[in-house]
PATORRO-630546 format. One record per residue (C-alpha): residue number from 1; residue in one letter; x, y, z. Coordinates in steps of 0.05 Angstrom, whole numbers. Layout:
// PATORRO-630546
+-----+---+--------+--------+--------+
!   k ! r !     c1 !     c2 !     c3 !
+-----+---+--------+--------+--------+
! NUM ! A !      X !      Y !      Z !
...
+-----+---+--------+--------+--------+
// end
This chain:
// PATORRO-630546
+-----+---+--------+--------+--------+
!   k ! r !     c1 !     c2 !     c3 !
+-----+---+--------+--------+--------+
!   1 ! X !   -178 !    391 !   1178 !
!   2 ! X !   -186 !    447 !   1129 !
!   3 ! X !   -117 !    429 !   1100 !
!   4 ! X !   -141 !    359 !   1084 !
!   5 ! X !   -202 !    383 !   1046 !
!   6 ! X !   -160 !    435 !   1010 !
!   7 ! X !   -113 !    381 !    986 !
!   8 ! X !   -173 !    338 !    964 !
!   9 ! X !   -203 !    397 !    926 !
!  10 ! X !   -137 !    414 !    891 !
!  11 ! X !   -127 !    341 !    872 !
!  12 ! X !   -198 !    338 !    844 !
!  13 ! X !   -188 !    400 !    802 !
!  14 ! X !   -122 !    375 !    774 !
!  15 ! X !   -151 !    307 !    760 !
!  16 ! X !   -209 !    340 !    723 !
!  17 ! X !   -162 !    383 !    682 !
!  18 ! X !   -116 !    325 !    664 !
!  19 ! X !   -174 !    279 !    648 !
!  20 ! X !   -205 !    331 !    602 !
!  21 ! X !   -138 !    341 !    566 !
!  22 ! X !   -130 !    266 !    555 !
!  23 ! X !   -202 !    259 !    532 !
!  24 ! X !   -196 !    317 !    484 !
!  25 ! X !   -133 !    288 !    452 !
!  26 ! X !   -170 !    223 !    440 !
!  27 ! X !   -232 !    255 !    409 !
!  28 ! X !   -278 !    253 !    470 !
!  29 ! X !   -318 !    308 !    504 !
!  30 ! X !   -271 !    353 !    543 !
!  31 ! X !   -325 !    380 !    590 !
!  32 ! X !   -355 !    313 !    607 !
!  33 ! X !   -288 !    284 !    626 !
!  34 ! X !   -270 !    344 !    667 !
!  35 ! X !   -330 !    329 !    710 !
!  36 ! X !   -311 !    255 !    714 !
!  37 ! X !   -241 !    273 !    736 !
!  38 ! X !   -267 !    325 !    785 !
!  39 ! X !   -312 !    276 !    822 !
!  40 ! X !   -272 !    212 !    815 !
!  41 ! X !   -203 !    242 !    823 !
!  42 ! X !   -147 !    195 !    806 !
!  43 ! X !   -196 !    141 !    785 !
!  44 ! X !   -227 !    188 !    734 !
!  45 ! X !   -157 !    204 !    708 !
!  46 ! X !   -142 !    130 !    700 !
!  47 ! X !   -208 !    120 !    663 !
!  48 ! X !   -191 !    178 !    615 !
!  49 ! X !   -123 !    147 !    601 !
!  50 ! X !   -157 !     82 !    581 !
!  51 ! X !   -205 !    115 !    531 !
!  52 ! X !   -202 !     91 !    459 !
!  53 ! X !   -168 !    139 !    412 !
!  54 ! X !   -222 !    162 !    363 !
!  55 ! X !   -169 !    193 !    319 !
!  56 ! X !   -128 !    129 !    313 !
!  57 ! X !   -125 !    102 !    243 !
!  58 ! X !    -98 !     36 !    216 !
!  59 ! X !    -52 !     70 !    166 !
!  60 ! X !     21 !     86 !    176 !
!  61 ! X !     15 !    161 !    168 !
!  62 ! X !     -2 !    214 !    219 !
!  63 ! X !    -64 !    256 !    203 !
!  64 ! X !    -53 !    325 !    175 !
!  65 ! X !    -69 !    377 !    226 !
!  66 ! X !    -97 !    426 !    175 !
!  67 ! X !   -153 !    381 !    149 !
!  68 ! X !   -218 !    395 !    185 !
!  69 ! X !   -293 !    395 !    175 !
!  70 ! X !   -354 !    422 !    210 !
!  71 ! X !   -397 !    378 !    254 !
!  72 ! X !   -468 !    378 !    226 !
!  73 ! X !   -498 !    377 !    296 !
!  74 ! X !   -459 !    429 !    335 !
!  75 ! X !   -425 !    466 !    278 !
!  76 ! X !   -357 !    462 !    312 !
!  77 ! X !   -294 !    449 !    270 !
!  78 ! X !   -264 !    380 !    281 !
!  79 ! X !   -209 !    339 !    249 !
!  80 ! X !   -227 !    310 !    182 !
!  81 ! X !   -212 !    238 !    203 !
!  82 ! X !   -249 !    240 !    269 !
!  83 ! X !   -304 !    189 !    277 !
!  84 ! X !   -337 !    224 !    336 !
!  85 ! X !   -346 !    299 !    348 !
!  86 ! X !   -308 !    317 !    412 !
!  87 ! X !   -357 !    372 !    427 !
!  88 ! X !   -425 !    339 !    421 !
!  89 ! X !   -410 !    265 !    410 !
!  90 ! X !   -440 !    261 !    340 !
!  91 ! X !   -416 !    196 !    308 !
!  92 ! X !   -395 !    194 !    234 !
!  93 ! X !   -405 !    133 !    190 !
!  94 ! X !   -355 !    108 !    139 !
!  95 ! X !   -399 !    138 !     85 !
!  96 ! X !   -393 !    207 !    119 !
!  97 ! X !   -318 !    201 !    123 !
!  98 ! X !   -313 !    179 !     50 !
!  99 ! X !   -357 !    236 !     26 !
! 100 ! X !   -316 !    288 !     64 !
! 101 ! X !   -250 !    256 !     42 !
! 102 ! X !   -270 !    257 !    -32 !
! 103 ! X !   -284 !    332 !    -27 !
! 104 ! X !   -212 !    343 !     -5 !
! 105 ! X !   -182 !    303 !    -63 !
! 106 ! X !   -184 !    366 !   -107 !
! 107 ! X !   -163 !    413 !    -52 !
! 108 ! X !   -108 !    465 !    -63 !
! 109 ! X !    -84 !    447 !      7 !
! 110 ! X !    -35 !    391 !     -7 !
! 111 ! X !    -34 !    368 !     66 !
! 112 ! X !   -110 !    363 !     66 !
! 113 ! X !   -110 !    325 !      0 !
! 114 ! X !    -58 !    275 !     24 !
! 115 ! X !    -95 !    265 !     89 !
! 116 ! X !   -159 !    251 !     50 !
! 117 ! X !   -122 !    197 !     10 !
! 118 ! X !    -98 !    166 !     75 !
! 119 ! X !   -168 !    167 !    104 !
! 120 ! X !   -195 !    130 !     42 !
! 121 ! X !   -139 !     79 !     48 !
! 122 ! X !   -155 !     67 !    121 !
! 123 ! X !   -230 !     60 !    111 !
! 124 ! X !   -225 !     12 !     53 !
! 125 ! X !   -287 !    -20 !     23 !
! 126 ! X !   -305 !    -26 !    -50 !
! 127 ! X !   -336 !     44 !    -51 !
! 128 ! X !   -266 !     75 !    -46 !
! 129 ! X !   -233 !     35 !   -102 !
! 130 ! X !   -249 !     84 !   -159 !
! 131 ! X !   -223 !    143 !   -118 !
! 132 ! X !   -159 !    107 !   -100 !
! 133 ! X !   -147 !     89 !   -173 !
! 134 ! X !   -156 !    162 !   -193 !
! 135 ! X !   -102 !    186 !   -144 !
! 136 ! X !    -53 !    128 !   -153 !
! 137 ! X !     12 !    156 !   -179 !
! 138 ! X !    -12 !    228 !   -169 !
! 139 ! X !     18 !    234 !   -100 !
! 140 ! X !     85 !    224 !    -66 !
! 141 ! X !    116 !    154 !    -75 !
! 142 ! X !    106 !    134 !     -3 !
! 143 ! X !     32 !    150 !     -6 !
! 144 ! X !     24 !    116 !    -74 !
! 145 ! X !     56 !     54 !    -44 !
! 146 ! X !      3 !     54 !     11 !
! 147 ! X !    -52 !     63 !    -42 !
! 148 ! X !    -25 !      4 !    -83 !
! 149 ! X !    -24 !    -40 !    -21 !
! 150 ! X !    -96 !    -22 !     -4 !
! 151 ! X !   -119 !    -36 !    -75 !
! 152 ! X !    -86 !   -104 !    -70 !
! 153 ! X !   -122 !   -119 !     -4 !
! 154 ! X !   -188 !    -99 !    -35 !
! 155 ! X !   -178 !   -146 !    -94 !
! 156 ! X !   -187 !    -87 !   -142 !
! 157 ! X !   -172 !   -120 !   -209 !
! 158 ! X !   -198 !    -57 !   -243 !
! 159 ! X !   -135 !    -22 !   -216 !
! 160 ! X !    -87 !    -63 !   -258 !
! 161 ! X !    -77 !    -11 !   -314 !
! 162 ! X !    -64 !     44 !   -262 !
! 163 ! X !    -16 !     -1 !   -223 !
! 164 ! X !     21 !    -19 !   -287 !
! 165 ! X !     27 !     54 !   -307 !
! 166 ! X !     50 !     75 !   -238 !
! 167 ! X !    103 !     20 !   -239 !
! 168 ! X !    128 !     43 !   -307 !
! 169 ! X !    130 !    115 !   -285 !
! 170 ! X !    169 !     97 !   -222 !
! 171 ! X !    222 !     63 !   -266 !
! 172 ! X !    227 !    119 !   -317 !
! 173 ! X !    217 !    182 !   -276 !
! 174 ! X !    238 !    173 !   -203 !
! 175 ! X !    309 !    173 !   -176 !
! 176 ! X !    330 !    111 !   -138 !
! 177 ! X !    308 !    123 !    -67 !
! 178 ! X !    278 !     80 !    -11 !
! 179 ! X !    210 !    111 !    -28 !
! 180 ! X !    217 !     89 !   -101 !
! 181 ! X !    237 !     19 !    -78 !
! 182 ! X !    176 !     15 !    -33 !
! 183 ! X !    131 !     38 !    -89 !
! 184 ! X !    159 !    -13 !   -138 !
! 185 ! X !    152 !    -68 !    -86 !
! 186 ! X !     79 !    -49 !    -71 !
! 187 ! X !     60 !    -45 !   -145 !
! 188 ! X !     93 !   -112 !   -160 !
! 189 ! X !     59 !   -145 !   -101 !
! 190 ! X !     -9 !   -117 !   -122 !
! 191 ! X !      1 !   -137 !   -195 !
! 192 ! X !     22 !   -207 !   -175 !
! 193 ! X !    -45 !   -213 !   -140 !
! 194 ! X !    -90 !   -177 !   -189 !
! 195 ! X !    -61 !   -181 !   -259 !
! 196 ! X !    -48 !   -235 !   -310 !
! 197 ! X !      5 !   -251 !   -363 !
! 198 ! X !    -25 !   -200 !   -411 !
! 199 ! X !     15 !   -143 !   -380 !
! 200 ! X !     81 !   -182 !   -389 !
! 201 ! X !     99 !   -145 !   -453 !
! 202 ! X !     94 !    -78 !   -417 !
! 203 ! X !    134 !   -102 !   -358 !
! 204 ! X !    193 !   -131 !   -396 !
! 205 ! X !    204 !    -65 !   -431 !
! 206 ! X !    220 !    -28 !   -367 !
! 207 ! X !    277 !    -75 !   -349 !
! 208 ! X !    321 !    -36 !   -397 !
! 209 ! X !    307 !     29 !   -359 !
! 210 ! X !    354 !     58 !   -307 !
! 211 ! X !    333 !     27 !   -241 !
! 212 ! X !    363 !     -6 !   -181 !
! 213 ! X !    381 !    -80 !   -182 !
! 214 ! X !    328 !    -95 !   -129 !
! 215 ! X !    273 !    -62 !   -171 !
! 216 ! X !    292 !   -101 !   -233 !
! 217 ! X !    294 !   -165 !   -194 !
! 218 ! X !    224 !   -152 !   -169 !
! 219 ! X !    197 !   -142 !   -239 !
! 220 ! X !    231 !   -205 !   -263 !
! 221 ! X !    200 !   -242 !   -205 !
! 222 ! X !    132 !   -212 !   -223 !
! 223 ! X !    138 !   -240 !   -294 !
! 224 ! X !    149 !   -308 !   -264 !
! 225 ! X !     90 !   -301 !   -217 !
! 226 ! X !     45 !   -281 !   -275 !
! 227 ! X !     70 !   -340 !   -317 !
! 228 ! X !     85 !   -292 !   -374 !
! 229 ! X !    113 !   -346 !   -419 !
! 230 ! X !    114 !   -301 !   -481 !
! 231 ! X !    169 !   -261 !   -447 !
! 232 ! X !    215 !   -321 !   -438 !
! 233 ! X !    259 !   -301 !   -498 !
! 234 ! X !    272 !   -233 !   -465 !
! 235 ! X !    287 !   -267 !   -398 !
! 236 ! X !    336 !   -312 !   -434 !
! 237 ! X !    371 !   -252 !   -464 !
! 238 ! X !    376 !   -220 !   -395 !
! 239 ! X !    405 !   -285 !   -368 !
! 240 ! X !    455 !   -287 !   -425 !
! 241 ! X !    478 !   -215 !   -418 !
! 242 ! X !    474 !   -202 !   -343 !
! 243 ! X !    506 !   -252 !   -297 !
! 244 ! X !    477 !   -218 !   -235 !
! 245 ! X !    406 !   -223 !   -260 !
! 246 ! X !    415 !   -293 !   -291 !
! 247 ! X !    395 !   -330 !   -228 !
! 248 ! X !    332 !   -288 !   -221 !
! 249 ! X !    313 !   -297 !   -294 !
! 250 ! X !    321 !   -372 !   -289 !
! 251 ! X !    280 !   -373 !   -225 !
! 252 ! X !    224 !   -334 !   -259 !
! 253 ! X !    223 !   -385 !   -316 !
! 254 ! X !    221 !   -442 !   -267 !
! 255 ! X !    162 !   -410 !   -232 !
! 256 ! X !    124 !   -414 !   -297 !
! 257 ! X !    127 !   -489 !   -292 !
! 258 ! X !    110 !   -535 !   -350 !
! 259 ! X !     78 !   -477 !   -387 !
! 260 ! X !    148 !   -453 !   -404 !
! 261 ! X !    170 !   -518 !   -437 !
! 262 ! X !    141 !   -505 !   -508 !
! 263 ! X !    171 !   -436 !   -509 !
! 264 ! X !    239 !   -462 !   -486 !
! 265 ! X !    237 !   -517 !   -538 !
! 266 ! X !    225 !   -466 !   -594 !
! 267 ! X !    280 !   -421 !   -567 !
! 268 ! X !    328 !   -480 !   -566 !
! 269 ! X !    326 !   -487 !   -641 !
! 270 ! X !    345 !   -414 !   -652 !
! 271 ! X !    396 !   -406 !   -596 !
! 272 ! X !    471 !   -402 !   -600 !
! 273 ! X !    516 !   -453 !   -567 !
! 274 ! X !    520 !   -419 !   -499 !
! 275 ! X !    445 !   -404 !   -497 !
! 276 ! X !    430 !   -476 !   -517 !
! 277 ! X !    466 !   -501 !   -455 !
! 278 ! X !    426 !   -454 !   -411 !
! 279 ! X !    360 !   -472 !   -444 !
! 280 ! X !    374 !   -547 !   -443 !
! 281 ! X !    391 !   -542 !   -369 !
! 282 ! X !    323 !   -509 !   -356 !
! 283 ! X !    287 !   -561 !   -398 !
! 284 ! X !    321 !   -617 !   -359 !
! 285 ! X !    298 !   -586 !   -294 !
! 286 ! X !    227 !   -578 !   -319 !
! 287 ! X !    225 !   -647 !   -349 !
! 288 ! X !    215 !   -620 !   -419 !
! 289 ! X !    274 !   -650 !   -455 !
! 290 ! X !    288 !   -619 !   -523 !
! 291 ! X !    252 !   -616 !   -589 !
! 292 ! X !    295 !   -673 !   -614 !
! 293 ! X !    278 !   -714 !   -553 !
! 294 ! X !    204 !   -699 !   -562 !
! 295 ! X !    207 !   -723 !   -635 !
! 296 ! X !    244 !   -787 !   -617 !
! 297 ! X !    194 !   -804 !   -563 !
! 298 ! X !    139 !   -802 !   -615 !
+-----+---+--------+--------+--------+
// end
């Protein structure tokens, strides 16, 4: 009989230890869940396994292990992104997390600083927009790409200048890598949502810089999305000089719709024979005819 109770006791202790370890990893009270596992045994262990992860964030990056703060209730050090103190159960609001994250933005600890940026991205809300704008472009490309995506989701039109500058810097300063491609894609997606045709002149200039074909195609597509009709002459030059990009330049002009017709008609009168054929083909597709056709119809 004593053997049975010994096995029960050992199982209870092990269940308590394992339950406390699981709870601690998920940001819950280690002591409380040891007691739960001790008295409920396997059932307590199952309950601990089903606990919500208080450290889980929506972002794609793992939290930096070095970033921590002090709980205001029990004065114990906890992870900077934790919503609940694992020692005393104190709950932190989004405002608390934002305040603490902002303090780390100027930290000499790069891991802590990057983790603060990721926390701000995950929290979202209009109160973080100005902070995200300040750090955009001042962090690794993969993190800047996440910041750009978050600014897009927040509808932060005030971020357009920073997004434009970050895109230009990515073209002119970064080597062609997957991280650069992701950053270019995120900035273009955000600008397509938040910007207008006014930035077209800045965008068309970077097409002459050394960048991958995919990145240049994205910027050409962005010009079309923004209906940057004033940049049609430059798009026509690209179509004339680069056969690979021609299809994308034409597609961008088509995406501008009827707004592109007056610009194409003016360009038709100044174009050479080969360009005239290209422009006339676009006008026919858009139902714009030519300047001569327009005058005859009158």
